C-alpha positions as CSV (number, residue, x, y, z in Angstrom):
1,M,23.3,65.1,-92.2
2,R,22.7,61.7,-93.7
3,Y,24.1,58.4,-92.4
4,E,25.0,55.7,-94.6
5,F,24.9,52.1,-93.4
6,K,27.4,49.8,-95.0
7,P,26.7,46.1,-95.3
8,L,28.3,43.8,-92.8
9,N,30.1,42.1,-95.5
10,G,31.5,45.4,-96.4
11,I,32.6,46.0,-92.8
12,R,34.1,42.5,-92.6
13,S,35.8,43.1,-95.9
14,S,37.2,46.3,-94.6
15,L,38.7,44.7,-91.5
16,S,42.0,43.2,-91.6
17,P,42.4,39.4,-91.1
18,E,44.0,39.9,-87.7
19,M,41.0,42.0,-86.6
20,Q,38.6,39.4,-87.9
21,K,40.4,36.7,-86.0
22,I,40.2,38.8,-82.7
23,L,36.5,39.3,-83.2
24,L,35.9,35.6,-83.7
25,I,37.8,34.8,-80.6
26,L,35.8,37.4,-78.7
27,A,32.6,35.9,-79.9
28,A,33.7,32.5,-78.9
29,V,34.7,33.7,-75.4
30,L,31.4,35.5,-75.0
31,S,29.6,32.3,-76.1
32,L,31.5,30.3,-73.6
33,A,30.9,32.9,-70.8
34,A,27.2,32.8,-71.6
35,A,27.2,29.0,-71.4
36,A,29.1,29.0,-68.1
37,L,26.8,31.6,-66.7
38,G,23.8,29.5,-67.7
39,Y,25.3,26.4,-66.1
40,L,26.1,28.3,-62.9
41,N,22.5,29.7,-62.8
42,R,21.2,26.2,-63.3
43,A,23.5,24.8,-60.5
44,N,22.4,27.6,-58.2
45,H,18.8,26.8,-58.9
46,V,19.3,23.1,-58.1
47,T,21.2,24.0,-54.9
48,T,18.5,26.5,-53.9
49,K,15.8,23.9,-54.6
50,S,17.6,21.3,-52.6
51,A,18.1,23.7,-49.7
52,L,14.4,24.6,-49.8
53,T,13.5,20.9,-49.8
54,A,15.8,20.2,-46.8
55,A,14.3,23.2,-45.0
56,S,10.8,21.9,-45.6
57,L,11.8,18.5,-44.2
58,E,13.4,20.1,-41.2
59,V,10.3,22.1,-40.5
60,A,8.2,19.0,-40.8
61,T,10.5,17.2,-38.4
62,V,10.3,20.0,-35.9
63,N,6.5,20.0,-36.2
64,K,6.4,16.3,-35.6
65,R,8.7,16.6,-32.6
66,E,6.6,19.4,-31.2
67,A,3.4,17.3,-31.7
68,A,5.2,14.3,-29.9
69,A,6.3,16.6,-27.1
70,T,2.8,17.9,-26.7
71,A,1.3,14.4,-26.6
72,D,4.0,13.3,-24.1
73,A,3.3,16.3,-21.9
74,K,-0.4,15.5,-22.0
75,S,0.3,11.8,-21.2
76,K,2.5,12.8,-18.2
77,T,-0.2,15.3,-17.0
78,E,-2.8,12.5,-17.1
79,K,-0.4,10.1,-15.3
80,L,0.3,12.7,-12.7
81,A,-3.4,13.2,-12.1
82,L,-3.8,9.4,-11.7
83,V,-0.9,9.3,-9.3
84,S,-2.4,12.1,-7.3
85,S,-5.8,10.3,-7.2
86,D,-4.1,7.1,-6.1
87,Q,-2.2,9.0,-3.4
88,E,-5.5,10.5,-2.1
89,K,-7.1,7.0,-2.1
90,L,-4.1,5.5,-0.2
91,A,-4.2,8.4,2.3
92,T,-7.9,7.7,2.9
93,E,-7.3,4.0,3.1
94,N,-4.4,4.6,5.6
95,T,-6.7,6.7,7.7
96,D,-9.4,4.0,7.7
97,L,-6.8,1.3,8.5
98,K,-5.5,3.4,11.4
99,S,-9.0,3.8,12.7
100,Q,-9.6,0.0,12.4
101,V,-6.4,-0.7,14.2
102,A,-7.3,1.7,17.0
103,K,-10.8,0.2,17.2
104,S,-9.3,-3.3,17.4
105,S,-6.8,-2.3,20.0
106,S,-9.6,-0.6,22.0
107,L,-11.8,-3.7,21.7
108,M,-8.9,-6.0,22.9
109,A,-8.3,-3.7,25.8
110,D,-12.0,-3.8,26.7
111,V,-12.0,-7.6,26.6
112,Q,-8.9,-7.8,28.8
113,K,-10.4,-5.3,31.2
114,Q,-13.6,-7.4,31.4
115,V,-11.6,-10.5,32.1
116,A,-9.6,-8.6,34.8
117,D,-12.9,-7.2,36.3
118,R,-14.4,-10.8,36.3
119,D,-11.4,-12.2,38.1
120,A,-11.4,-9.4,40.6
121,S,-15.2,-9.7,41.2
122,L,-14.8,-13.5,41.6
123,A,-12.0,-13.1,44.1
124,Q,-14.1,-10.5,46.0
125,M,-17.1,-12.8,46.1
126,K,-14.9,-15.7,47.3
127,S,-13.6,-13.4,50.0
128,D,-17.1,-12.3,51.0
129,M,-18.2,-15.9,51.2
130,G,-15.3,-16.8,53.4
131,A,-16.1,-13.9,55.7
132,K,-19.8,-14.9,55.8
133,D,-18.9,-18.5,56.5
134,T,-16.6,-17.3,59.4
135,H,-19.4,-15.1,60.8
136,I,-21.9,-18.0,60.5
137,A,-19.5,-20.4,62.2
138,E,-19.1,-17.9,65.0
139,L,-22.9,-17.6,65.3
140,E,-23.3,-21.4,65.4
141,A,-20.6,-21.7,68.0
142,K,-22.3,-19.0,70.0
143,A,-25.7,-20.7,69.7
144,N,-24.2,-24.1,70.7
145,S,-22.6,-22.5,73.8
146,T,-25.9,-21.2,75.1
147,A,-27.9,-23.1,77.8
148,K,-30.8,-23.6,75.5
149,P,-31.1,-27.0,73.8
150,P,-30.2,-27.1,70.1
151,A,-33.7,-28.3,69.2
152,D,-35.2,-25.1,70.6
153,P,-33.0,-22.2,69.2
154,S,-33.9,-18.6,69.8
155,D,-35.7,-16.5,67.2
156,D,-32.7,-14.4,66.7
157,L,-30.5,-17.4,65.8
158,K,-33.2,-18.7,63.5
159,R,-33.4,-15.4,61.7
160,Q,-29.6,-15.2,61.4
161,L,-29.5,-18.8,60.1
162,Q,-32.2,-18.0,57.5
163,E,-30.3,-14.9,56.4
164,K,-27.2,-17.0,56.2
165,D,-28.9,-19.5,53.9
166,I,-30.4,-16.8,51.8
167,L,-27.1,-15.0,51.5
168,T,-25.2,-18.2,50.8
169,T,-27.7,-19.1,48.0
170,S,-27.4,-15.6,46.5
171,L,-23.6,-15.6,46.6
172,Q,-23.5,-19.1,45.1
173,T,-25.8,-18.1,42.3
174,R,-23.8,-15.0,41.6
175,L,-20.6,-17.0,41.8
176,K,-21.9,-19.6,39.3
177,D,-22.9,-16.8,36.9
178,Q,-19.5,-15.2,37.2
179,E,-17.7,-18.5,36.8
180,S,-19.8,-19.3,33.7
181,Q,-19.1,-15.9,32.1
182,L,-15.4,-16.2,33.0
183,A,-15.3,-19.7,31.5
184,A,-16.9,-18.5,28.3
185,L,-14.4,-15.7,28.0
186,K,-11.5,-18.0,28.7
187,E,-12.9,-20.5,26.2
188,R,-13.1,-17.8,23.5
189,E,-9.6,-16.7,24.3
190,A,-8.3,-20.3,24.3
191,Q,-10.0,-20.9,20.9
192,R,-8.4,-17.7,19.5
193,R,-5.0,-18.7,20.9
194,S,-5.2,-22.3,19.6
195,K,-6.3,-21.2,16.2
196,S,-3.7,-22.1,13.6
197,M,-3.2,-21.1,10.0
198,R,-3.2,-23.5,7.1
199,S,0.2,-24.0,5.5
200,G,0.4,-22.8,1.9
201,L,-2.3,-20.0,2.5
202,E,-1.7,-17.4,-0.2
203,G,-2.9,-13.8,-0.7
204,R,-2.0,-10.4,-2.1
205,I,-0.7,-7.1,-0.7
206,L,-3.4,-4.5,-1.2
207,A,-1.6,-1.4,0.0
208,V,1.8,-0.4,1.4
209,N,2.6,2.3,3.9
210,P,6.4,2.8,3.8
211,S,6.3,5.6,6.4
212,W,4.7,3.4,9.1
213,N,6.3,0.2,7.7
214,F,3.1,-1.8,7.4
215,V,1.0,-3.4,4.6
216,V,-2.7,-4.4,4.1
217,L,-3.3,-8.0,3.1
218,S,-6.3,-9.5,1.2
219,L,-6.5,-12.3,3.8
220,G,-8.5,-12.1,7.1
221,D,-10.2,-14.0,9.8
222,R,-12.4,-15.8,7.3
223,N,-9.2,-17.3,5.7
224,G,-7.8,-18.4,9.0
225,V,-5.3,-15.6,9.6
226,V,-4.1,-15.2,13.2
227,N,-2.0,-12.6,14.9
228,N,1.8,-12.8,15.0
229,A,2.0,-15.3,12.2
230,E,4.8,-14.6,9.7
231,M,4.2,-14.7,5.9
232,L,6.7,-14.6,3.0
233,I,6.5,-11.9,0.4
234,K,7.1,-13.0,-3.2
235,R,7.1,-11.4,-6.6
236,G,6.9,-14.3,-9.1
237,S,9.6,-16.7,-8.0
238,Q,11.7,-14.0,-6.2
239,L,11.6,-13.8,-2.4
240,I,11.3,-10.1,-1.3
241,G,11.0,-10.4,2.5
242,K,8.6,-11.2,5.4
243,V,5.6,-9.6,7.2
244,R,4.2,-10.3,10.6
245,I,0.4,-10.1,11.2
246,T,-0.6,-7.4,13.8
247,S,-4.3,-7.0,13.3
248,V,-7.0,-9.3,11.8
249,E,-10.3,-8.2,10.3
250,P,-13.0,-10.5,8.8
251,S,-11.7,-10.2,5.2
252,T,-8.4,-8.2,5.5
253,S,-5.5,-8.0,7.9
254,I,-2.6,-5.6,8.8
255,A,1.0,-6.8,9.0
256,D,4.3,-5.1,9.8
257,I,7.2,-5.5,7.4
258,V,9.8,-7.5,9.3
259,V,12.9,-5.3,9.9
260,N,15.9,-6.2,7.7
261,S,14.0,-9.0,5.9
262,V,13.6,-7.1,2.6
263,R,16.4,-7.8,0.2
264,A,18.8,-4.9,-0.7
265,G,17.6,-3.0,-3.8
266,L,14.1,-4.2,-3.5
267,S,10.9,-2.8,-2.0
268,V,7.5,-4.2,-1.1
269,Q,4.8,-3.2,-3.7
270,P,1.0,-3.6,-3.9
271,G,0.2,-6.7,-5.9
272,D,3.1,-8.8,-4.3
273,T,2.1,-12.3,-3.2
274,V,2.2,-13.3,0.5
275,I,2.4,-17.0,1.4
276,Y,2.2,-18.8,4.8
277,S,4.8,-21.6,4.8
278,G,4.2,-22.8,8.3
279,P,4.9,-21.8,11.9
280,S,8.4,-20.4,12.6
281,D,10.2,-20.2,15.9
282,D,9.6,-16.5,16.2
283,S,5.9,-16.7,15.5
284,S,5.5,-19.7,17.8
285,D,7.2,-17.8,20.7
286,N,5.0,-14.8,20.1
287,K,1.9,-16.9,19.9
288,S,2.7,-18.6,23.2
289,N,3.1,-15.2,24.9
290,L,-0.4,-14.1,24.0
């Protein structure tokens, strides 16, 4: 079987005009559909590319946030380690300060006991001397009442008089020593009591113990700090509260935070300034009761 291909012009010429018109319309529709499909494909490509770009930006943002969160967590961990170290140091300092306070209290108690013992010993010596004087007076009266002349006393009376002189001399020596030691102690106590702080004296708070309500100051005996003196707490030009000195060391001192003196909403912090503005009525009364 043989197939014969007719030329297109022959086919077109064989179609009716209506059929040719329909074919032209179909070709135009197909062309428009192909153009629309190409446009839609191009729009989908642009949209997909934009979505991919946005996704890439979002991934980069998430990565940056994760890096920032990691750095922040690391910083917080380091700060927590520093805080823990500071807390351990403060705990050690608080233990040392409590030991110093106990030592100072023990030393003060020993001094007071020594003064009391000196007073008791002095009183006992005076009582012994009074008893000896009474006994010697009785012996002298007894010697005077004998028939023998005073110029020729008995050997027993001479011995008793010699013992009396020796004992009197010994007691007087001991009494002078005791009085000298007592005077020295009283002088030291008087100097300590009469010691006054310089108005305007300024220092800093080194540590704060809120549980026991006391602070450690950078001022001590070398700066002229005395017990029971009150000092103002300042932060810049703002008044925070007051403290009262309870224990004085050579270069530091311990002070209690005066109850109800701290302003509402504030708290005493290390680094705050303490200033002595002069004697107050409360500190004067406490000082006079020492």
